[in-house]
C-alpha positions as CSV (number, residue, x, y, z in Angstrom):
1,M,8.3,13.3,32.3
2,A,11.3,11.1,32.8
3,N,13.6,10.2,29.9
4,R,12.6,6.9,28.5
5,A,14.7,4.0,27.1
6,V,13.2,2.2,24.1
7,T,14.1,-1.1,22.4
8,I,12.5,-2.1,19.1
9,K,12.7,-5.9,18.5
10,D,11.4,-8.1,15.8
11,K,9.1,-11.0,16.8
12,A,12.1,-13.4,17.1
13,G,13.7,-11.0,19.6
14,T,16.4,-9.5,17.4
15,V,17.1,-5.9,18.6
16,L,16.5,-3.5,15.7
17,A,17.0,-0.3,17.6
18,Q,17.8,0.8,21.1
19,G,18.2,4.2,22.6
20,S,17.4,6.7,25.3
21,E,15.7,10.1,25.2
22,P,16.7,12.8,24.4
23,E,20.1,12.3,22.8
24,Q,19.5,9.0,20.9
25,L,15.7,9.0,20.6
26,L,12.8,11.3,19.8
27,Y,9.1,10.5,20.5
28,F,7.2,12.4,17.8
29,E,3.6,12.0,16.6
30,G,3.2,8.7,18.5
31,N,6.3,7.0,16.9
32,W,9.9,6.5,17.8
33,Y,12.6,8.3,15.8
34,F,16.1,6.9,16.5
35,D,19.5,8.4,15.8
36,P,20.9,6.1,13.0
37,A,23.8,5.0,15.2
38,Q,21.3,3.3,17.5
39,V,19.8,1.2,14.7
40,N,20.9,-2.3,13.6
41,M,21.2,-1.7,9.9
42,A,22.7,-5.2,9.4
43,V,19.1,-6.5,9.4
44,L,17.3,-3.5,7.9
45,K,17.2,-2.0,4.4
46,V,16.1,1.4,3.4
47,T,14.1,0.9,0.2
48,E,13.3,3.0,-2.8
49,R,9.6,2.8,-1.9
50,T,8.2,6.1,-0.7
51,Y,5.3,7.7,1.1
52,T,4.5,11.4,0.8
53,C,3.1,13.0,3.9
54,P,1.4,16.4,3.1
55,Y,3.1,17.9,6.2
56,K,6.5,16.2,6.6
57,G,7.3,15.4,2.9
58,V,8.7,12.2,1.4
59,C,9.9,9.3,3.5
60,F,11.5,6.1,2.4
61,W,10.2,2.8,3.8
62,V,12.5,0.5,5.8
63,D,12.2,-3.3,5.5
64,L,13.4,-6.1,7.9
65,Q,15.6,-8.6,6.1
66,D,17.5,-10.8,8.5
67,G,17.9,-13.9,6.4
68,A,15.1,-15.8,8.1
69,T,12.4,-13.1,8.0
70,T,11.4,-10.4,5.6
71,A,8.9,-7.8,6.6
72,R,8.0,-4.7,4.6
73,D,7.5,-1.2,5.9
74,I,8.4,-1.7,9.5
75,G,10.1,1.7,9.7
76,W,10.7,4.8,7.6
77,V,13.2,7.7,7.3
78,Y,12.7,11.3,6.1
79,D,16.0,12.3,4.6
80,K,14.9,15.9,3.8
81,P,11.6,16.7,5.6
82,K,9.7,19.9,5.0
83,A,10.4,23.0,7.0
84,G,9.3,22.7,10.7
85,Y,10.2,19.0,10.8
86,E,13.9,19.2,10.7
87,Q,14.2,17.4,14.0
88,I,13.3,14.1,12.3
89,A,15.7,14.4,9.4
90,G,17.8,11.2,8.9
91,R,16.3,9.5,11.9
92,I,15.0,5.9,11.5
93,A,11.4,5.7,12.7
94,F,9.5,2.8,14.1
95,Y,5.9,2.4,15.2
96,N,5.2,2.5,18.9
97,G,3.7,-0.6,20.6
98,N,3.1,-4.2,19.4
99,R,2.8,-4.5,15.6
100,D,2.7,-7.5,13.2
101,S,6.5,-7.7,12.9
102,T,7.9,-5.5,15.7
103,V,7.5,-4.7,19.4
104,A,8.5,-1.5,21.1
105,E,9.6,-2.0,24.7
106,V,9.6,1.2,26.7
107,N,11.2,1.7,30.1
């Protein structure tokens, strides 16, 4: 499979993350996990809200806050995932496809 380039945007067109496989981006379990350097943290906030996956461990939800729009839980990050999931540690993840607040463009 060819390496893909992916851009995550909000519905207004603001780029939230952009990168290419395999150096900047990992496609894992149907979602996109970006190297933090590829993510526009000026409009995103890692929250204290968590979700506990029985396999991967605890993740923190990421919200969109760009001044005009606020959207909860558009992404997530596993700071310290469980053994076997080290490849996603510290990466900011986004859903694939067209969601309520975001769009993933894959080339």
